C-alpha positions as CSV (number, residue, x, y, z in Angstrom):
1,M,0.0,0.0,0.0
2,A,2.2,2.8,-1.3
3,S,1.9,6.6,-0.8
4,S,2.7,9.3,-3.3
5,I,4.5,11.2,-0.5
6,E,7.2,12.2,-2.9
7,N,4.6,14.2,-4.9
8,A,3.9,16.6,-2.1
9,E,2.7,20.0,-3.4
10,A,4.9,22.9,-2.4
11,S,2.9,25.9,-1.3
12,K,4.3,29.1,0.4
13,D,1.1,31.1,0.5
14,V,-1.3,29.1,2.5
15,D,-3.0,31.4,5.1
16,L,-2.7,29.0,8.0
17,K,-4.0,29.6,11.5
18,P,-4.1,27.0,14.3
19,C,-7.3,25.0,14.4
20,D,-9.5,25.9,17.4
21,H,-12.1,23.2,17.0
22,Q,-9.8,20.2,17.4
23,V,-10.8,18.1,20.4
24,G,-8.7,14.9,20.0
25,G,-5.5,13.7,18.5
26,H,-2.2,15.5,18.4
27,F,-2.4,19.1,19.5
28,S,1.2,20.0,18.7
29,S,4.1,18.8,16.6
30,G,7.4,20.1,18.0
31,K,7.3,23.9,18.0
32,H,4.2,24.0,15.8
33,A,0.5,23.4,16.4
34,G,-0.6,19.9,15.3
35,T,-3.4,21.1,13.1
36,F,-4.3,24.2,11.1
37,V,-7.1,25.6,9.0
38,D,-7.3,28.2,6.2
39,S,-9.9,30.5,4.8
40,S,-10.7,28.3,1.9
41,G,-12.2,25.5,4.0
42,K,-9.2,23.2,4.3
43,F,-7.9,21.5,7.4
44,Y,-4.2,20.7,7.7
45,K,-2.8,17.9,9.8
46,V,0.9,18.1,10.4
47,F,3.0,15.0,9.8
48,Q,3.8,13.1,13.0
49,D,6.5,11.3,11.1
50,D,7.0,10.0,7.6
51,I,6.0,6.4,8.4
52,R,2.6,7.0,10.1
53,S,1.6,10.1,8.1
54,A,2.6,8.5,4.8
55,R,0.5,5.5,5.7
56,E,-2.4,7.8,6.5
57,A,-1.9,9.6,3.2
58,S,-1.9,6.3,1.3
59,I,-5.3,5.4,2.9
60,Y,-6.8,8.7,1.8
61,E,-5.4,8.2,-1.7
62,I,-7.0,4.8,-1.9
63,I,-10.3,6.1,-0.8
64,F,-10.5,9.1,-3.1
65,N,-8.3,8.3,-6.1
66,D,-10.0,5.2,-7.5
67,S,-7.0,3.1,-6.6
68,D,-6.4,-0.2,-8.3
69,D,-4.8,-1.6,-5.2
70,A,-5.5,-5.3,-5.2
71,E,-5.6,-5.4,-1.4
72,V,-8.9,-3.6,-1.2
73,R,-12.3,-4.1,-2.8
74,K,-13.5,-1.1,-4.8
75,E,-17.1,-1.5,-3.6
76,D,-15.9,-1.1,0.0
77,I,-13.9,2.0,-0.7
78,V,-16.6,3.8,-2.7
79,A,-19.1,3.1,0.0
80,L,-16.7,4.5,2.7
81,R,-16.3,7.9,0.9
82,P,-19.4,9.6,2.3
83,F,-18.1,9.2,5.8
84,V,-14.6,10.5,5.3
85,S,-13.4,14.1,5.0
86,K,-12.3,15.0,1.4
87,Y,-8.6,14.7,0.8
88,F,-6.6,17.3,-1.2
89,G,-3.1,15.8,-1.0
90,I,0.1,16.6,0.8
91,V,1.2,20.2,1.2
92,V,4.6,21.6,2.2
93,N,4.5,25.0,3.7
94,G,7.9,26.2,5.0
95,D,9.2,23.5,7.3
96,L,5.7,21.9,7.7
97,K,4.6,18.9,5.8
98,M,0.8,18.4,6.1
99,L,-2.1,16.4,5.0
100,A,-4.7,18.7,3.4
101,L,-8.3,17.7,4.2
102,E,-11.8,19.2,4.2
103,D,-12.5,21.4,7.2
104,T,-15.7,19.8,8.4
105,C,-16.4,22.6,10.8
106,K,-16.0,25.4,8.3
107,A,-19.8,25.8,7.7
108,Y,-20.6,26.1,11.4
109,K,-21.0,29.3,13.4
110,K,-20.4,27.5,16.8
111,P,-19.3,24.0,16.0
112,C,-19.9,21.4,18.7
113,V,-17.4,18.6,18.2
114,L,-16.9,15.2,19.8
115,D,-14.1,12.7,19.1
116,A,-14.6,9.0,19.9
117,K,-11.6,6.7,19.3
118,M,-12.9,3.4,18.1
119,G,-12.1,-0.3,18.9
120,L,-11.8,-2.6,21.8
121,T,-8.0,-2.2,21.4
122,T,-5.9,0.3,19.6
123,I,-3.0,-2.1,19.5
124,Y,-2.1,-4.4,16.5
125,E,0.2,-7.4,16.9
126,W,2.8,-6.1,14.3
127,A,3.2,-2.7,16.0
128,D,6.5,-1.9,17.6
129,E,6.9,-2.4,21.3
130,K,7.0,1.3,22.0
131,Y,3.6,1.8,20.5
132,K,2.2,-1.2,22.3
133,A,3.5,0.0,25.6
134,K,2.2,3.5,25.1
135,N,-1.3,2.3,24.3
136,A,-1.7,-0.7,26.6
137,N,-2.5,1.3,29.7
138,K,-4.8,3.6,27.8
139,D,-6.8,0.7,26.5
140,R,-7.0,-1.0,29.9
141,D,-7.6,2.0,32.1
142,T,-10.2,3.8,30.0
143,T,-13.5,2.7,28.4
144,Q,-11.6,1.5,25.3
145,S,-11.4,-2.1,26.4
146,K,-14.8,-2.1,28.1
147,L,-17.1,-0.3,25.6
148,G,-15.0,-0.5,22.4
149,F,-14.4,3.3,22.3
150,R,-13.2,6.1,24.4
151,V,-14.1,9.8,24.2
152,T,-10.8,11.7,23.7
153,G,-12.5,15.1,24.1
154,F,-15.4,17.3,23.1
155,K,-16.6,20.9,23.1
156,V,-20.2,22.1,23.2
157,W,-21.5,25.6,22.9
158,Q,-23.5,26.8,25.9
159,A,-26.0,29.3,24.6
160,E,-27.1,30.6,27.9
161,K,-23.5,31.4,29.0
162,G,-22.2,32.4,25.6
163,E,-19.2,30.2,25.9
164,Y,-17.9,26.7,25.2
165,F,-17.7,23.8,27.7
166,V,-14.6,22.0,26.8
167,A,-14.0,18.4,27.9
168,D,-10.3,17.7,27.4
169,R,-8.4,14.4,27.2
170,N,-8.2,14.1,31.0
171,Y,-12.0,14.4,31.2
172,G,-12.3,11.6,28.6
173,K,-9.8,9.3,30.5
174,E,-11.9,9.6,33.7
175,L,-15.1,8.5,32.0
176,T,-16.5,5.1,32.9
177,P,-19.2,2.9,31.3
178,Q,-21.5,4.3,34.0
179,T,-20.8,8.0,33.4
180,M,-20.5,7.9,29.6
181,G,-24.2,8.4,29.1
182,A,-24.1,11.7,31.2
183,A,-21.2,12.8,29.0
184,F,-23.2,12.3,25.8
185,T,-26.1,14.1,27.4
186,K,-23.8,17.0,28.2
187,F,-22.4,17.1,24.6
188,G,-25.9,16.9,23.0
189,T,-27.3,19.9,25.0
190,N,-26.5,23.5,24.0
191,G,-29.3,24.9,26.1
192,L,-31.6,25.2,23.2
193,L,-31.2,21.8,21.5
194,S,-31.6,18.5,23.4
195,P,-29.8,15.2,23.0
196,R,-33.0,14.0,21.1
197,D,-32.5,16.8,18.6
198,V,-28.8,15.9,18.0
199,Y,-28.9,12.1,18.2
200,C,-32.4,11.0,17.0
201,G,-34.3,11.5,13.7
202,P,-33.4,10.7,10.1
203,Q,-30.6,13.3,10.0
204,G,-29.3,12.7,13.6
205,A,-26.1,11.1,14.7
206,V,-27.6,7.7,15.4
207,A,-29.0,7.3,11.9
208,Q,-25.6,8.4,10.3
209,I,-23.5,6.1,12.6
210,R,-25.9,3.2,11.9
211,S,-25.0,3.7,8.2
212,L,-21.3,3.6,9.0
213,K,-22.0,0.4,11.1
214,A,-23.7,-1.2,8.1
215,W,-20.5,-0.5,6.1
216,F,-18.4,-2.2,8.8
217,E,-20.6,-5.2,8.8
218,T,-19.8,-6.0,5.1
219,Q,-16.4,-4.4,4.3
220,Q,-13.4,-6.8,4.0
221,S,-10.7,-4.3,2.9
222,L,-9.3,-2.4,5.9
223,L,-8.5,-2.8,9.6
224,F,-8.6,0.5,11.6
225,F,-6.6,1.0,14.8
226,A,-6.9,4.2,16.8
227,A,-9.3,5.8,14.2
228,S,-12.1,8.0,15.4
229,V,-15.8,8.8,14.8
230,L,-16.2,12.6,14.8
231,I,-19.7,14.0,15.7
232,V,-20.3,17.7,14.7
233,Y,-23.4,19.9,15.1
234,E,-24.3,23.5,15.0
235,G,-24.1,25.0,18.5
236,A,-25.9,28.1,17.4
237,A,-29.0,26.2,16.3
238,T,-32.3,26.8,18.1
239,R,-34.3,24.1,16.3
240,A,-33.6,20.5,15.6
241,E,-33.8,21.0,11.8
242,D,-31.0,23.5,12.0
243,A,-28.6,21.2,14.0
244,N,-26.8,20.1,10.8
245,V,-25.4,17.0,12.4
246,A,-22.5,15.5,10.6
247,I,-20.5,12.3,11.1
248,R,-16.9,11.8,9.9
249,F,-14.6,8.8,10.2
250,I,-11.0,10.1,10.7
251,D,-7.4,9.3,11.7
252,F,-5.9,6.6,9.5
253,A,-2.2,6.5,10.6
254,H,-2.7,3.0,11.9
255,T,-4.9,1.5,9.2
256,F,-3.9,-1.6,7.2
257,P,-5.3,-4.0,4.6
258,S,-7.5,-6.6,6.2
259,K,-6.8,-9.3,3.8
260,G,-10.4,-10.3,3.4
261,K,-11.3,-10.1,7.1
262,R,-14.0,-8.0,8.7
263,D,-12.9,-5.4,11.3
264,D,-14.8,-6.7,14.3
265,N,-12.6,-4.7,16.7
266,V,-14.1,-1.4,15.5
267,L,-17.5,-2.9,14.6
268,R,-18.0,-3.8,18.3
269,G,-17.3,-0.2,19.4
270,I,-19.5,1.3,16.8
271,T,-22.4,-1.0,17.9
272,V,-22.0,0.1,21.5
273,L,-21.6,3.7,20.6
274,V,-24.7,3.9,18.5
275,D,-26.9,2.0,21.0
276,M,-25.7,4.3,23.8
277,L,-26.4,7.5,21.8
278,Q,-29.9,6.2,20.9
279,S,-30.6,5.4,24.6
280,V,-29.5,8.9,25.6
281,G,-31.6,10.5,22.9
282,E,-34.7,8.4,23.7
283,G,-34.3,9.0,27.4
284,D,-34.5,12.7,26.8
285,A,-37.6,12.2,24.7
286,N,-39.5,10.3,27.5
């Protein structure tokens, strides 16, 4: 699974500013922010290193460039596209090498964003020992190994206060299976919208994640480790029909060909996630 990393586009005029709606992942890369946005609607993810980031670029290229890679099924890849942020290639800006992606939050006045890292484990058997050691405690000590996902962070606009409530990575690490529902209730409430408005209905998060779950039930092309489901909605909305809920599947630095196997590791987490969100939404409705 090769990447065209050598074809990175040089650009010296990108009007970058640090991304202020990131809630999970790497927040810095050396002396720089880890992610940026520009005024055109692009999101830039700084390379962590050439191995992981080149691997992630190769996955985006397979998804969006009609790859003839024999290790994946075309029907799987085409069906995945609606859930993935658009990919614009690799950009070099000064001393920064970055993946250029769609800025999902560009269209929102007050984006509310939640990042849930998926899978009962984020560790794969062929990973190096440093990676395994780094992630073993996180998987064991958080809801990762219990629910099949962990919330790495979220931010939700509080209309009555005129400010964001920000749940950082430490907040996410402290969540348990018993307190996760309350966290989802907190995220799905901006003071005007309710969890039912955000999670339920044909355009809500539950329906969209169920569609992603259906993809995982049949796909036999890719295994995703440490990938995330991103939930976004409009914090400035006053009615359910204006919530503009969007789901994205992101973070592919640890994604590999599945060699004809289904990704039950992530499928289990998505199943629990969607059932929990539905329960929170329906509980608000009753």
